[in-house]
C-alpha positions in Angstrom: 0.0 0.0 0.0 2.9 2.4 0.8 4.2 1.7 -2.8 0.9 2.8 -4.3 0.7 6.0 -2.2 4.3 6.9 -3.0 3.9 6.3 -6.7 0.3 7.4 -7.3 1.4 9.9 -10.0 3.3 7.2 -12.0 0.5 4.7 -11.7 -2.0 7.4 -13.0 0.3 8.1 -15.9 0.6 4.4 -16.7 -3.2 4.0 -16.6 -3.9 7.0 -18.8 -1.3 6.0 -21.4 -2.7 2.5 -21.5 -6.2 3.8 -22.0 -4.9 6.0 -24.8 -3.5 2.9 -26.6 -6.7 0.9 -26.2 -9.1 3.7 -27.2 -8.6 3.6 -31.0 -9.3 -0.2 -31.0 -12.5 0.3 -29.0 -13.6 3.2 -31.3 -12.9 1.2 -34.4 -14.8 -1.8 -33.1 -17.9 0.2 -32.7 -18.0 1.2 -36.4 -17.3 -2.3 -37.5 -14.6 -3.4 -40.0 -12.7 -0.9 -42.0 -10.6 -0.9 -45.1 -7.6 1.0 -46.3 -7.6 2.9 -49.6 -5.7 0.0 -51.3 -8.3 -2.6 -50.1 -11.1 -0.2 -51.1 -9.8 0.1 -54.6 -9.4 -3.6 -54.9 -13.0 -4.1 -53.8 -14.3 -1.5 -56.2 -12.4 -3.0 -59.1 -12.8 -6.7 -58.4 -16.2 -6.9 -56.7 -17.9 -3.8 -58.0 -18.3 -2.4 -54.5 -20.8 0.4 -53.9 -19.1 3.6 -52.5 -21.3 5.7 -50.3 -20.4 9.3 -49.3 -22.1 10.3 -46.1 -20.9 13.9 -46.1 -23.2 16.8 -46.7 -24.2 18.0 -50.2 -21.8 21.0 -50.1 -18.8 18.8 -49.2 -19.8 16.3 -51.9 -20.1 19.1 -54.5 -16.6 20.2 -53.9 -15.0 16.9 -54.6 -15.8 13.2 -54.1 -14.6 9.7 -54.9 -15.2 8.7 -58.5 -18.7 7.1 -59.0 -19.6 7.4 -55.3 -23.2 8.0 -54.3 -24.2 10.8 -51.9 -26.2 9.6 -48.9 -25.8 12.2 -46.2 -25.6 10.9 -42.6 -28.5 13.2 -41.7 -30.7 11.5 -44.3 -29.4 7.9 -44.2 -32.4 6.3 -42.6 -34.9 8.2 -44.8 -33.1 7.4 -48.1 -32.1 3.8 -47.3 -34.3 2.6 -50.2 -31.9 4.3 -52.7 -29.3 1.6 -52.1 -31.5 -1.3 -51.0 -30.6 -3.3 -54.0 -27.0 -3.4 -52.9 -27.6 -5.3 -49.7 -25.5 -8.3 -50.7 -22.6 -6.3 -52.3 -19.7 -4.8 -50.5 -20.6 -1.3 -49.4 -17.7 1.1 -48.6 -18.8 4.1 -46.6 -16.7 7.3 -46.2 -16.9 10.8 -44.9 -14.2 13.5 -44.5 -12.1 11.7 -41.9 -13.8 8.5 -40.9 -15.8 9.6 -37.9 -19.3 10.1 -39.4 -19.0 7.1 -41.6 -18.6 4.7 -38.7 -22.0 5.5 -37.4 -23.4 5.3 -41.0 -21.9 1.9 -41.4 -23.5 0.7 -38.1 -26.9 2.0 -39.3 -26.5 0.2 -42.6 -25.6 -3.1 -40.8 -28.7 -2.8 -38.6 -30.8 -2.4 -41.8 -29.5 -5.7 -43.2 -26.5 -4.8 -45.3 -24.2 -7.8 -45.0 -20.8 -6.4 -46.0 -20.4 -2.8 -44.9 -16.9 -1.4 -44.6 -15.7 2.0 -43.3 -12.9 3.7 -45.3 -10.0 4.3 -42.9 -9.1 7.9 -42.8 -12.1 8.9 -45.0 -11.8 11.2 -48.0 -8.7 12.8 -46.7 -6.8 9.4 -46.9 -8.2 8.8 -50.4 -6.8 12.2 -51.6 -3.5 11.7 -49.8 -3.1 8.4 -51.6 -3.5 10.3 -54.9 -6.6 8.2 -56.0 -9.1 9.6 -58.5 -11.7 12.1 -57.4 -14.5 13.8 -59.2 -15.1 17.6 -59.0 
């Protein structure tokens, strides 16, 4: 007990740093499986994956992944019928950085989509990889 009291600050630092290491895995698990830009391009080219942009209209209008469909997160439940026919295909969901798309992916999974994947790093990662975009 004396050791704990004498080193409480070091124990707190160890606990906080451990939590910081685990947090990304916990957060990623909530959004389900994710794919890198390389894996996403392979799915698009080999399995004709559907790419869904869940950003808002203004963001989509500026630039988006080639042949992606706009389905804003704020309208995803109301417009689910737009992509209903793709339930058995791979669906790659993305937003600006990967935060909004994880909740969109969870919503799609709850609606019966069997293979929903979140694009790691979102549109920013796609652009950084130098992959094609549409303006």
